[in-house]
C-alpha positions, 0 to 999 in steps of 0.5 A: 500499499502506497503512502498516498493510499495510507493518507487517504485512509488516515485522513478521508476526504469530505465535501463540505463546503462553506457558504460563508462569503468572503467578505464576512471572514476574519483577517486573522483567519484567512492567514496563518503567520508564524510569529514572531517575523523578522526584518532584514536589511541588506547592504547596497553601495547607493546609501551613506552610513548617515542615511542608513543611521538616520533611517534605522533611528526613525524605523526602530526608534533606537539610540545612535549606538544601536543603529550604528551597530546594525549598520556595521553589521550590514555593511560587513556581513551583507545583511542584518536582522534589524528587528523581530517581532509581531508582522504588522510591526515587521510591516511598519519598520520595513515600510520606514526603512524603504522610504529612502529605497533601502533594501528589506525583507520580511522573514517568517 
């Protein structure tokens, strides 16, 4: 017996359909997102250290020392995990960093 046959026996398919309109769905029930998510900032050859530090301070609301450390990590390694938290906060941080066209990615 193949694995597929075993899976079908263990988890029989049902033909239950929902008639609930899409508009009435809860946003939270539509997408399951693993948290915490994280914002990755990538190095580029366009922005100055001062620009990146300033934007990190604005996005993270951190002090200059932390922003400088993150900027050096991005410069030396090529990327840095600059923020970790709930997806909505990651999207806000990423949005602020991208205001000056910094390259970011949100990972879960």
